[in-house]
C-alpha positions in Angstrom: -9.5 -25.8 79.6 -11.7 -28.9 81.5 -11.8 -31.9 79.6 -14.5 -32.3 77.0 -16.4 -34.9 74.8 -17.8 -31.8 72.4 -16.0 -30.8 69.5 -16.5 -27.9 67.0 -14.8 -26.9 63.9 -14.8 -23.1 65.0 -10.8 -22.0 65.4 -10.8 -19.8 68.6 -7.7 -18.1 67.9 -8.7 -16.7 64.4 -7.6 -13.1 65.0 -9.9 -11.8 61.8 -13.3 -12.9 59.8 -16.6 -14.6 60.1 -16.9 -18.2 60.8 -19.6 -20.5 60.8 -19.9 -23.9 62.0 -20.9 -26.1 64.6 -20.6 -27.8 68.0 -21.1 -31.5 67.7 -21.6 -33.4 71.2 -21.7 -37.5 70.6 -24.8 -39.4 71.7 -26.2 -42.5 70.4 -29.6 -43.7 69.2 -31.3 -46.8 67.9 -30.4 -46.1 63.9 -26.7 -44.5 65.2 -24.4 -45.9 67.3 -22.1 -43.1 66.0 -24.0 -39.7 66.1 -23.5 -36.5 67.4 -25.9 -33.4 68.1 -24.7 -30.4 65.7 -25.6 -26.9 67.5 -24.9 -24.5 65.2 -22.4 -21.8 66.2 -20.5 -18.6 64.4 -17.6 -16.4 65.6 -17.2 -12.9 63.7 -13.8 -11.3 65.2 -12.5 -8.1 64.4 -9.3 -6.9 66.5 -9.3 -6.4 70.1 -12.5 -5.7 72.0 -14.9 -7.2 74.3 -16.2 -10.8 73.7 -20.1 -11.6 73.5 -21.6 -14.9 73.6 -25.1 -15.0 72.3 -27.6 -17.4 72.6 -31.1 -18.1 72.5 -33.3 -21.4 72.3 -32.3 -22.4 75.5 -35.8 -24.0 76.0 -36.8 -25.0 72.3 -40.8 -23.6 72.2 -38.9 -19.9 72.5 -38.4 -18.8 69.1 -37.8 -15.0 68.9 -34.5 -14.9 70.0 -33.7 -17.7 67.8 -35.2 -15.7 64.6 -33.1 -12.1 65.7 -29.8 -14.7 66.0 -30.0 -16.2 62.8 -30.7 -12.6 61.2 -27.4 -11.1 62.9 -25.7 -14.2 61.7 -26.6 -13.7 58.1 -26.3 -10.0 58.1 -23.2 -9.0 60.2 -19.5 -9.2 58.5 -16.5 -8.6 60.8 -16.7 -4.8 59.8 -19.7 -4.5 61.6 -17.9 -5.8 64.8 -15.3 -4.7 67.2 -14.0 -7.7 69.0 -15.8 -11.1 69.2 -19.3 -11.6 68.9 -20.1 -15.5 69.8 -23.4 -16.5 67.9 -25.7 -19.7 68.9 -29.4 -19.4 67.3 -30.6 -22.2 69.0 -28.8 -24.2 72.2 -31.6 -26.9 71.5 -32.6 -27.9 68.3 -34.2 -31.0 68.6 -36.4 -29.3 71.3 -37.1 -25.9 68.9 -38.2 -28.9 66.0 -40.3 -30.6 68.1 -41.7 -27.3 69.9 -40.9 -28.5 73.6 -39.0 -27.2 76.5 -37.5 -29.9 77.4 -35.0 -32.2 74.8 -36.7 -34.7 73.4 -33.0 -36.8 73.6 -32.5 -37.0 77.1 -35.8 -35.2 78.8 -33.6 -32.8 80.3 -34.8 -29.0 80.7 -31.2 -27.4 79.4 -31.6 -24.6 81.8 -31.3 -26.6 85.2 -28.2 -28.5 83.8 -25.3 -25.8 84.6 -22.6 -26.5 85.2 -22.8 -29.5 83.4 -21.3 -32.8 83.2 -18.6 -33.7 80.8 -19.7 -37.3 80.6 -23.1 -37.1 81.4 -26.4 -36.7 78.9 -26.4 -34.2 75.9 -27.5 -31.4 77.7 -25.1 -31.9 80.8 -22.5 -31.8 78.1 -23.2 -29.2 76.3 -24.0 -27.3 79.7 -20.2 -28.3 80.9 -18.9 -26.9 77.7 -20.5 -23.8 77.7 -19.4 -23.4 81.7 -16.0 -24.3 80.9 -14.7 -23.2 77.6 -17.5 -20.5 76.3 -18.0 -18.7 79.2 -14.7 -18.2 80.5 -13.7 -16.7 76.9 -17.0 -14.1 77.1 -17.1 -10.7 79.1 -20.9 -10.7 78.4 -23.6 -13.7 78.4 -26.9 -12.7 76.8 -29.8 -15.7 77.0 -32.8 -14.7 75.1 -36.1 -16.2 76.5 -39.7 -16.2 75.8 -42.6 -17.7 78.2 -42.2 -20.6 75.6 -45.7 -22.3 75.5 -46.0 -22.6 79.2 -46.9 -18.9 80.0 -47.8 -15.4 78.7 -45.0 -12.9 79.7 -44.9 -9.3 78.8 -42.0 -8.6 76.9 -38.8 -7.5 79.0 -35.4 -7.6 79.8 -34.9 -9.2 83.2 -31.8 -10.1 85.6 -30.8 -11.3 89.0 -29.4 -9.0 91.7 -26.1 -10.1 91.8 -24.0 -9.5 95.1 -21.3 -7.8 93.5 -22.0 -4.2 93.0 -20.0 -3.8 90.1 -21.2 -6.5 88.0 -24.9 -5.3 89.1 -24.3 -1.9 88.2 -23.4 -3.1 84.7 -26.0 -5.6 84.2 -28.6 -3.1 85.3 -27.3 -0.5 82.5 -27.2 -3.5 79.9 -30.6 -4.4 81.0 -32.0 -1.1 80.2 -30.2 -1.0 76.8 -33.1 -3.7 75.5 -35.2 -0.9 75.3 -38.1 -2.9 77.1 -41.0 -0.8 78.4 -41.0 -3.2 81.6 -37.4 -4.3 83.4 -37.7 -7.4 85.6 -36.1 -8.5 88.8 -36.7 -12.3 89.1 -35.6 -14.8 91.4 -35.4 -18.6 91.0 -38.2 -20.7 92.4 -38.0 -24.0 90.5 -34.6 -25.3 91.3 -31.1 -24.8 90.8 -28.6 -25.4 87.8 -29.2 -22.1 85.7 -27.4 -20.7 82.5 -27.4 -17.0 83.9 -26.5 -18.4 87.5 -23.6 -19.8 86.5 -22.4 -17.0 84.1 -23.0 -14.7 86.9 -21.1 -17.2 89.4 -18.0 -16.3 86.9 -18.3 -12.7 87.1 -19.8 -12.2 83.7 -22.5 -9.1 82.4 -25.5 -11.6 81.9 -28.4 -10.3 79.9 -31.5 -12.3 79.5 -35.2 -11.5 78.2 -39.0 -12.9 78.2 -39.7 -12.1 74.7 -43.0 -12.6 75.5 -44.9 -16.0 75.4 -47.2 -18.7 74.1 -47.2 -20.2 70.5 -48.1 -16.8 68.7 -45.4 -14.3 68.3 -46.8 -11.2 66.9 -44.4 -9.0 64.7 -44.4 -6.5 67.2 -42.4 -8.8 69.3 -40.2 -9.7 66.4 -39.5 -6.2 66.2 -38.7 -5.4 69.4 -36.3 -8.5 70.2 -34.3 -7.6 67.1 -34.3 -4.0 67.8 -33.4 -4.4 71.8 -30.9 -6.9 70.6 -28.9 -5.0 68.4 -29.0 -2.2 70.9 -27.8 -4.3 73.8 -24.6 -5.3 71.7 -23.8 -1.6 70.8 -23.7 -1.0 74.6 -21.4 -3.8 74.8 -19.4 -2.1 72.6 -19.0 -5.1 70.2 -21.4 -3.9 67.8 -20.4 -0.8 66.1 -23.2 2.3 66.3 -24.8 4.7 68.5 -26.9 3.3 71.6 -30.0 4.3 71.7 -31.9 5.4 74.9 -36.0 5.1 75.3 -36.2 9.0 75.7 -34.6 9.2 71.9 -37.1 6.9 70.8 -39.9 9.1 72.4 -40.4 6.4 74.9 -41.4 6.8 78.5 -38.7 5.5 81.2 -38.4 1.6 81.6 -40.6 0.7 84.4 -38.4 -1.4 87.2 -40.4 -4.0 88.6 -39.3 -7.3 90.8 -40.9 -10.8 92.3 -38.3 -11.9 94.9 -40.5 -13.5 96.9 -42.2 -17.0 96.6 -45.4 -15.6 97.2 -45.1 -13.8 93.9 -45.4 -16.8 92.3 -48.8 -18.6 92.1 -49.1 -22.3 91.5 -52.2 -24.2 90.7 -53.6 -25.8 93.7 -55.2 -28.6 91.6 -55.4 -30.1 88.1 -58.2 -28.9 85.5 -58.8 -26.2 82.8 -57.9 -22.6 83.9 -59.5 -19.4 83.5 -57.4 -16.6 83.2 -59.3 -14.1 84.8 -56.9 -10.9 85.1 -54.6 -9.5 81.4 -51.4 -9.3 81.3 -50.0 -5.5 82.6 -53.2 -5.2 84.7 -52.8 -4.0 88.0 -54.0 -6.6 90.6 -54.3 -5.8 94.8 -53.9 -8.8 97.6 -57.1 -10.7 97.4 -57.9 -10.2 93.7 -58.8 -13.3 91.6 -56.3 -13.9 89.1 -58.0 -17.1 88.0 -60.2 -20.3 88.6 -59.7 -24.0 88.0 -62.5 -25.3 86.4 -62.9 -29.4 86.4 -64.5 -31.4 83.2 -65.5 -34.4 84.9 -67.3 -32.6 87.5 -68.6 -29.6 86.1 -71.1 -29.2 89.2 -68.4 -28.6 91.3 -67.5 -25.2 91.9 -64.1 -23.7 90.5 -61.2 -23.2 92.9 -60.3 -19.4 93.1 -56.4 -18.4 92.7 -55.9 -15.1 94.3 -53.0 -12.7 94.5 -51.6 -12.8 97.4 -49.6 -9.4 96.9 -50.3 -6.5 95.0 -48.9 -5.3 92.1 -48.7 -5.9 88.2 -49.4 -9.0 86.6 -46.4 -9.8 84.5 -46.9 -13.6 83.7 -49.9 -15.6 83.5 -50.8 -19.3 82.3 -50.3 -20.0 78.7 -52.4 -23.7 78.1 -55.8 -23.5 79.5 -55.1 -27.2 81.0 -53.0 -26.8 83.9 -51.7 -29.7 86.9 -51.4 -29.0 90.1 -48.0 -27.2 91.2 -48.0 -25.5 87.7 -47.4 -21.7 87.7 -50.3 -20.2 86.9 -49.4 -16.0 87.5 -46.5 -14.1 88.5 -47.2 -10.3 90.2 -44.5 -7.8 90.5 -43.5 -4.9 92.4 -42.7 -1.4 91.2 -39.0 -0.6 92.4 -36.9 2.4 92.1 -34.1 1.3 89.8 -31.6 4.4 91.6 -32.1 1.5 95.1 -30.7 -1.3 93.7 -26.8 -0.4 93.1 
């Protein structure tokens, strides 16, 4: 195990039972020279079997996954489990309390901190602990997201196209097990250091989501997240029960789409007041108007058009109406035959 400043009261060697505790990450603030950030962690273990690390709250303002994992924390017993389930309902409690994407403690985007630094900021120390302690323990890594306050997103399970084909096939099957209508292949256009990328690099079967987005979370999104999460845990073999398919639920097969080119991600060319002109889930053609940027201080100025550079499905769109230059305002995805992916 690499050196770390993070401590925990969880005994990872305990062969059976349910432990509820914390990760403690040291930091200082103006009224606390000897302080630590406490991140809730539970371990439910019942004998031999797969080890699944389940997390949400990577970004503080993304809540459906946090609710779903808290429910599992309260409801599951060791008898429900075969193997080991590690639960972190919220990786970033200060950001969740502040309804922010970035950590108020160090200003960092936690999802850009991997593989971390044992002597860095709070976010970097936690990322290092995950990378060197928890990831190596796990076979499956599940990281639940939404679009947060910044983006509206079609509810979907999503993944990277990892180069290892056996790992990819297992990730494709696990992604479908989340039972979302749309399953999404994406690429990173906003820098390195992603949690999923580090877990993938270590050979883990990584399952991630975008469970909607924006501040308001409909009941239907909570239900989908909770149903899909339980089904995925059954698929992984850590939760007892029978895995369900979309067909069994009377649903059409999942629609696989991908956004693998930078042109699929449309950024605001100027700052201003953004008007969405296409609803989520609608088809668009190359050259179609996706939205317009208006100018509060120059009402007589014609708005700037943001057009689709490719044809496809609008899977994500801007949340807040005010945008800054360079903010993502739309993402267009394209249908892909899942049989061509392995």
